Structures are given as structure tokens and as C-alpha cells.
C-alpha positions in Angstrom: 169.8 109.2 96.6 167.0 110.0 98.5 164.8 111.1 96.0 165.7 107.9 93.9 164.8 105.7 97.0 161.4 107.7 97.0 160.7 107.4 93.5 161.2 103.7 93.8 159.1 103.2 96.9 156.3 105.2 95.3 156.7 103.0 92.2 156.4 99.9 94.2 153.4 101.3 96.0 151.7 102.1 93.1 152.6 98.6 91.4 151.1 97.2 94.3 148.0 99.1 94.3 147.4 98.5 90.5 148.1 94.9 91.1 145.4 94.8 93.9 142.9 96.5 91.5 143.7 94.3 88.8 142.9 91.2 91.2 139.8 92.8 92.3 138.6 93.2 89.2 139.4 89.6 88.1 138.5 87.9 91.6 135.1 86.1 91.7 133.6 85.1 95.1 130.9 82.4 95.3 128.2 83.3 97.7 127.2 80.8 100.3 123.9 80.2 98.2 125.1 80.0 94.8 128.1 78.1 93.0 130.4 79.5 90.3 130.7 77.6 86.9 133.8 78.6 85.2 134.4 77.3 81.8 137.2 78.1 79.4 141.4 78.0 79.5 142.8 75.9 82.4 139.2 75.2 83.8 139.0 71.6 85.0 137.0 70.0 87.4 137.6 67.5 90.3 139.4 64.6 89.0 137.1 62.0 90.8 134.1 63.4 89.3 133.3 62.7 85.6 130.6 65.0 85.2 132.6 68.1 86.1 135.8 67.5 84.0 135.1 70.2 81.4 134.5 72.8 83.7 135.1 74.3 87.2 132.9 74.5 90.1 133.6 76.7 93.0 131.2 77.0 96.1 132.0 79.0 99.2 135.3 80.9 98.1 136.7 83.0 95.6 138.8 82.1 92.3 140.5 84.2 89.9 138.9 84.6 86.4 140.8 85.6 83.4 138.6 87.7 81.3 138.4 86.7 77.4 140.1 83.2 78.3 137.4 82.1 81.2 134.0 82.8 82.0 132.2 82.6 85.3 128.5 82.2 85.6 126.4 81.8 88.7 124.2 78.8 89.6 121.7 79.5 92.7 121.4 77.0 95.1 118.4 78.5 97.0 115.5 76.4 97.5 112.6 76.6 95.0 109.0 75.8 95.1 107.0 74.1 92.4 103.1 74.2 92.5 101.4 71.0 91.4 98.0 71.1 90.0 97.2 68.0 87.9 93.8 66.3 86.9 94.2 62.6 87.1 91.9 59.6 86.9 91.8 56.8 89.8 91.6 53.0 89.2 88.0 53.5 89.6 87.4 55.9 86.5 86.8 58.9 88.8 88.4 62.1 87.8 90.2 64.0 90.5 92.4 67.3 90.6 95.3 67.1 93.0 96.6 70.1 94.5 100.4 70.0 96.0 103.8 71.4 96.3 107.0 70.4 95.7 110.3 72.0 97.7 113.5 71.4 95.8 117.0 72.7 95.3 120.1 71.8 93.6 122.3 69.1 95.3 125.3 70.4 97.3 127.3 67.7 95.9 129.7 68.7 93.2 128.0 65.8 90.8 124.6 67.1 91.3 125.8 71.0 90.6 127.6 69.8 87.4 124.3 67.9 86.0 122.0 70.9 87.0 124.7 73.4 85.8 124.6 71.4 82.1 120.9 71.4 82.1 119.7 74.5 83.8 122.7 77.1 83.7 121.0 79.5 81.0 117.3 78.2 81.9 117.0 78.6 85.6 114.0 80.4 85.4 112.4 77.1 83.6 113.6 75.1 86.5 109.9 75.0 87.8 107.9 74.3 84.8 110.3 71.2 84.3 110.0 69.9 87.7 106.1 70.5 87.6 106.1 68.5 84.3 108.2 65.6 85.9 105.9 65.3 89.0 102.7 65.6 87.2 103.5 62.6 85.1 104.5 60.6 88.0 101.6 61.6 90.0 99.3 60.6 87.2 100.8 57.2 86.7 100.5 56.5 90.5 97.2 57.8 91.0 95.7 55.8 88.0 96.3 52.6 90.2 95.0 53.8 93.3 91.4 54.4 94.6 90.1 57.4 96.2 90.0 55.9 99.6 93.6 54.9 99.3 94.5 58.6 98.6 92.5 59.9 101.4 93.6 57.7 104.0 97.3 57.2 102.8 98.7 60.4 101.4 102.0 59.7 103.2 101.9 56.5 101.1 101.2 58.5 98.1 103.6 61.0 98.8 106.6 58.3 99.2 105.6 56.4 96.0 105.9 60.0 94.1 109.1 60.7 95.7 110.5 57.1 95.0 109.5 57.1 91.4 111.1 60.5 90.6 114.2 60.2 92.6 116.1 58.6 89.7 115.2 61.4 87.3 115.6 64.3 89.5 119.1 62.8 90.5 120.0 62.9 86.6 118.6 66.8 86.8 121.1 67.5 90.0 117.9 68.4 91.7 117.0 67.0 95.4 113.5 67.3 96.8 113.4 68.6 100.4 109.6 68.3 100.7 106.6 66.9 98.7 103.0 67.6 100.3 99.6 66.6 98.8 97.5 69.8 100.1 94.2 68.7 98.5 92.0 66.0 96.4 89.1 67.4 94.8 86.6 65.6 92.6 84.0 66.8 90.3 81.4 64.1 90.8 80.8 64.6 94.6 82.5 61.3 95.4 84.6 62.4 98.3 81.4 64.4 99.6 79.4 61.3 99.6 82.0 59.3 101.3 81.6 61.5 104.6 78.2 61.7 104.4 77.4 58.0 106.2 79.9 59.1 109.1 78.4 62.4 109.4 75.0 61.1 109.5 76.0 58.4 112.2 77.7 61.0 114.5 74.8 63.4 114.1 72.3 60.4 115.1 74.8 59.6 118.1 74.6 63.2 119.0 70.9 63.4 118.8 70.6 60.0 121.0 72.9 61.4 123.5 71.1 64.6 123.7 67.8 62.8 124.5 69.5 60.6 126.9 70.9 63.7 128.9 67.8 65.4 128.5 65.9 62.3 130.0 68.3 62.4 132.9 68.0 65.8 133.5 64.6 65.7 133.7 64.4 62.7 136.1 66.8 64.3 138.3 64.7 67.5 138.2 61.6 65.1 139.2 63.2 63.4 141.9 64.8 67.0 143.4 61.1 68.1 143.3 59.6 65.3 145.0 62.4 65.5 147.7 61.9 69.1 148.0 57.7 68.5 148.6 58.7 65.5 151.0 61.1 67.7 153.2 58.3 70.5 153.0 55.4 68.3 154.0 57.7 66.7 156.8 58.7 70.4 158.1 55.2 71.3 157.9 54.0 67.9 160.0 56.6 68.4 162.4 55.8 72.0 162.9 52.3 71.1 163.5 53.2 68.2 166.1 55.3 71.0 167.8 52.5 73.5 167.8 50.2 70.7 168.9 52.7 69.9 171.8 52.8 73.4 172.8 49.3 73.9 172.6 48.5 70.6 174.6 51.0 71.8 177.1 49.4 75.1 177.7 45.8 73.2 177.7 47.2 70.7 180.1 48.5 73.7 182.4 44.9 75.5 182.1 42.8 72.4 182.4 45.0 69.7 184.0 42.1 68.1 185.8 39.2 68.2 183.6 40.9 67.9 180.4 43.2 64.8 181.1 41.0 62.1 179.6 40.4 64.5 176.6 44.2 65.3 176.5 44.9 61.7 176.4 42.3 60.9 173.6 43.7 63.7 171.4 47.2 62.2 171.8 45.9 59.0 170.5 43.7 60.5 167.6 46.9 62.5 166.6 49.4 59.6 166.7 46.9 57.4 164.5 46.4 60.4 162.2 50.6 60.7 161.8 50.7 57.0 161.5 48.0 57.1 158.5 49.6 60.2 156.9 53.1 58.5 157.3 51.4 55.2 155.6 50.0 57.5 152.9 53.4 58.9 152.3 55.3 55.8 151.9 52.6 54.6 149.3 52.9 57.8 147.4 56.6 57.7 147.5 56.6 54.1 145.9 53.9 55.0 143.4 56.4 57.7 142.5 59.6 55.4 142.4 57.9 52.4 140.7 54.9 53.8 138.3 55.0 57.6 138.0 58.4 58.2 137.2 59.1 55.3 134.6 55.9 56.2 133.1 56.7 59.9 132.7 60.2 58.9 131.4 58.3 56.7 128.6 55.8 59.4 127.9 58.5 62.0 127.5 60.5 60.0 125.3 57.4 59.0 123.1 56.5 62.7 123.2 59.8 63.9 121.9 60.1 61.0 119.3 56.7 61.8 118.0 57.5 65.5 118.0 60.8 64.7 116.0 58.8 62.6 113.6 56.2 65.1 113.4 58.5 68.1 112.6 60.4 65.8 109.9 57.0 64.8 108.2 55.9 68.6 108.4 59.2 69.8 106.8 58.7 67.1 104.3 55.1 67.8 103.5 55.9 71.5 103.4 58.6 70.9 100.8 56.5 68.7 98.5 53.7 71.0 99.2 55.9 74.1 98.0 57.3 71.7 95.2 53.6 71.0 94.1 52.7 74.8 94.3 55.6 75.7 92.1 55.0 73.0 89.6 51.3 73.7 89.3 52.1 77.6 88.8 54.6 76.7 86.3 51.8 74.5 84.6 49.4 77.0 85.1 51.6 79.5 83.6 52.3 77.5 80.9 48.8 76.2 80.1 47.5 79.8 80.3 50.4 81.1 77.8 49.3 78.2 75.3 45.6 79.1 75.9 46.4 82.8 75.4 48.4 81.8 72.1 45.5 79.6 70.9 42.9 81.7 71.5 44.8 84.6 69.8 45.6 82.0 66.8 41.8 81.0 66.9 41.0 84.9 67.1 43.2 85.6 64.2 42.2 82.9 62.1 38.3 83.3 62.9 38.9 87.0 61.9 40.7 85.9 58.8 37.8 83.6 57.7 35.2 86.1 58.5 37.0 88.7 56.4 37.3 86.1 53.6 33.8 85.0 53.9 32.7 88.4 53.8 34.5 89.2 50.8 33.7 85.9 49.3 29.9 86.8 49.8 30.3 90.3 48.6 32.1 88.9 45.3 29.4 86.2 45.0 26.6 88.8 45.7 28.0 91.4 42.9 28.6 88.4 40.4 24.9 87.2 41.0 23.8 90.7 40.8 25.7 91.2 37.6 24.6 88.0 36.2 21.1 88.6 37.1 21.1 92.2 35.5 22.9 90.5 32.4 20.4 87.8 32.3 17.7 90.4 32.5 19.3 92.6 29.9 19.4 89.7 27.6 15.7 88.7 28.0 14.6 92.2 27.8 17.0 92.4 24.4 15.7 88.9 23.2 11.8 89.8 23.6 12.6 93.1 22.0 14.1 91.6 19.0 11.4 88.6 18.8 8.9 91.3 19.0 10.6 93.6 16.2 10.9 90.3 14.0 7.4 89.3 14.7 6.4 92.9 13.9 8.7 93.0 10.8 7.3 89.9 9.5 3.7 91.0 10.1 4.2 94.0 8.2 6.1 92.0 5.5 3.3 89.5 5.3 0.8 92.2 5.0 2.7 93.8 2.0 4.0 90.9 0.3 2.7 87.5 1.3 4.1 85.8 -2.0 7.6 87.0 -1.1 7.2 85.6 2.7 5.6 82.4 1.8 8.6 81.9 -0.8 10.9 82.8 2.0 9.4 80.1 4.1 9.5 77.6 1.7 12.9 78.4 0.6 13.9 77.9 4.6 12.0 74.4 4.3 12.9 73.5 0.8 15.1 70.6 2.2 12.4 69.1 4.3 10.0 69.4 1.3 12.3 67.4 -1.0 13.3 64.8 1.8 9.5 64.7 2.0 8.8 63.9 -1.7 11.8 61.9 -1.8 10.1 59.4 0.6 7.7 58.7 -2.3 10.3 56.8 -4.0 11.7 54.9 -0.6 9.8 51.8 -1.1 10.8 51.4 -4.6 13.3 48.4 -5.2 13.9 48.7 -8.8 12.7 51.7 -11.0 13.1 51.8 -14.7 12.8 55.2 -16.5 11.8 55.2 -20.2 12.8 57.8 -22.8 16.3 58.2 -21.6 16.8 61.8 -20.2 13.4 62.9 -21.1 11.8 60.3 -18.7 14.3 61.5 -15.9 13.4 65.0 -16.4 9.5 64.2 -16.3 10.2 62.2 -12.9 11.9 65.4 -11.4 9.1 67.7 -12.6 6.6 65.4 -10.9 8.6 65.4 -7.6 9.0 69.0 -7.5 5.5 69.4 -8.4 4.7 67.8 -5.1 6.6 70.7 -3.4 4.6 73.1 -5.5 1.7 71.7 -3.9 3.1 72.5 -0.8 3.4 76.2 -2.2 -0.1 76.3 -3.3 -1.3 75.3 0.1 0.7 78.1 1.5 -0.7 80.5 -0.5 -4.3 79.6 0.4 -3.4 79.9 4.2 -1.9 83.2 3.5 -5.2 84.6 1.7 -6.9 83.3 4.5 -5.0 85.1 7.1 -5.7 88.3 5.2 -9.5 88.1 4.9 -9.5 87.4 8.8 -10.0 90.4 11.0 -6.7 91.4 12.9 -6.7 90.6 16.6 -4.2 91.7 19.2 -3.1 88.7 21.5 -1.9 89.8 24.9 1.0 86.9 24.8 2.9 87.4 27.6 6.3 86.4 25.5 8.9 87.9 27.7 6.6 90.5 28.7 5.9 92.1 25.3 2.5 92.3 23.4 2.4 90.2 20.0 -0.2 91.1 17.0 
């Protein structure tokens, strides 16, 4: 019986332990910064929230999840940060680059958690990108209706407009904005920098004017102090001299009371008169110092200061202009020198090429002229030799067979002879030939006999040449002797 009770107790303990382990394995607890989204069999949301009817939302407590029938996923409720870097164009048409930051999170209410779960449960790492795109669009739209001055002077208004315009869409996403800050507004055209230059110049001018005034006041105070110091020193010296004079007078009076009484009295009068004159001179000097010299010194100091400032500014501008002119002149000189060197090189190369070409042409022309001269000389020489040989041959032929030579000459000139004979009939308009063919033959015989007369004359000339003595004439025909 006791063993049965022990077994029973042990079984109960084991069953309780197993139940505990089972419950521990099936129990899911939501952390304070997250929400459990449970979907599946029997998972129903709060009845008064339409967006959470198909799944169950658990925050800040535990819930039992049945494996295979239900699925539990966690949605982070932590604060998130999205950096904004948006390029916009203002209403003035000036491009600007706006940098800001958005601090947001999933809303704490069940409706916001439900909306975020449906949109970002599996894409929680992309929540920043979507938020950036949303705010970038609204920021571009709002900046397009503003000027740069409005953006710089009313950043809070710009932030409020962006938050207000995006509130509805953020609510649909189940997100709320904890903070939106416009950190920096930049422009690439220098418009913002130029906006501050007039104010900076005015502040700098005011500072310079104030500094000059303070310097002037300090100088005047120093001059007044120096004047007072000099006056005090002078008064002390006068009083010291007076005291010494009194001491000396007392000594003199004690030593020479009787004889010097009148002298002493006169001395006192002179001293008093001198003192009065000195006091009047001092008074006039102080008036001059206060009324004329100090204002004049102040005006002179101001004029000197302004002149020095203008002179320094002009010197700086002149040095800058001189430096710019020097650099420009150096650049122009370098460019001109390079152009001159290039032109000189080109001219030298062109000259060398033309010289070489001219030399080649000259050599070619000289060679051609020389060859032509040699050819002409050789031709003339050959022609002379040929003519000399022809004349020599003709002379030999004429000596051996004069009739043949004459006949050849007549044969060469026969057309001219016939033409000369036919001229005899040129003036005949009508010719009548008798005896038929015999008359024509007689006519031709007579015409040819006229040519035969030329042949007889030629023979007589040849005989005359034979009987005449031979002579050699040095006729310079091409430089050859002809006999």
C-alpha cells in the first residue's frame, strides 16, 4: 500500500513536471519593447478594433502558442532613426540640399501595432527606407513653396508642416513621429553665404568704428592724464622753489636783518609778480590745451587713422592688381615665347626645306643644262663633221664624174625646172595643137628642151670649175675647213 502511494505520488510529480516543461515550451512572453503577433487557429484580436480581428496582439505579458496551429512573431516597438538627405528646389528656383533626422516608432495602441504588423512584420529592416521616402516626398513638396529665407528663419514652421503633411500617411502605417529635426540646409550656388555677407560686413564695420572710438577715447584720456601729471609736477616744483625761497629768505633775514630789509621786500614783490605771471601763463596754456590742442590732436589722429587704413587698402589692392598683371604678363610672355619659338622652328624648318629643294633644283638644272650643252655641242660637232664629209664627198664625186653630179643636181631640181618651163604657157588663154598626137609630142619636146638648156649650162659651169685652180678657204663652218 505504501509503495502504491509512493508510485502514485511519483507519477503525479512527474506529470506535473512534464506539464510544466510543456507549458514552458509553449508559453511565449512579450518583452516591454515588443509586441507578439499571433495568427492561426483560435487567434482573434480585440473586438473593438477592426484592424486586429484576424490575429492576436500581445504586449507586456505571456500567451500560450500551440505549435502547428498557431504562429507567434515579434514586432519591435523600439525607437528608430531615419536620416533625411533630400535635394530640393525652392520657389526661387535655387537648388538646396536638406539634411535632417526623423525619430519614430510603432504606435503603442493596438490599431497602430496592427497596421505596422500588416505592413512591416516581415520587412522591419526596410522600415527606415520607406519612412525616408515618405518624408523626402513631403519635404520636397513643402520646400518648393518656400524661399531660402523662410527656411532659414522659420525652421520650426518647416518642421511642423512636414510633420502635419505626413501624419495621416504615418498613421496608416501605424507609425508615430517622436521627433523631426532639420539639421542643415546647403546650397551649391552660394546664396546662403551671400545672405550673411551684408550682416557680417555691417558688424565688422561697427566693430572697426567702435575700436577706433575706443582708441580715440583712450588717447584723449592718456593726454589728459599726462597733462595733469605735468601740471602737478610743475606745481610741486613751484611750491618747492617757493618754500626754498622762503627758507633762504628767512636765513638771509636772520643774517642781514637790517641792511637787506629793503632788498628783501623788493625780492618778495618780484617773486610774487613772477608767480602771478607764471600762473597766468599756466592758465593760458591749459586753456590752449583744452580748447585747441586736444581737439586738433583728436581730429589729426582720426584723419591719420583713416588715411592709414585707406592707404593700406589701396596698397593691398594695388599689390593684388600688380601681382595679377605680373602673372598675366608672365603667362602672355610664356605663350608669346612659345609661339615665337614654334614659329621660328617652323620658319627654320621651312627655310631649310626650301634651301634643300632649291639646291636640289639648282643641281638638277645645272646637270640638265650641262647635259644639254654637251648634247648640243656634240650634235653641232657631228653636224659639222657630217657636212664636212658631205662636202668632201661631193668634191671627190665632182672631180671624178661631174656629169653624174650635175645630173643628180638637176634631178633634185627637176620639179622646179619643169615649173619654170611651164610658166611659159601660163599667159596662154587658148592653145590650139595641130597634127594631133604628134603636135603634143613636139610641144612637150620643146618644153623639156628648155630644161635641157639648164643642163648644158650646168655642164659649162662644171667645166669652168675644173679648169680653175683649187683653193682652200678656211670657212669657219662649225669650226671645220672647207675646200
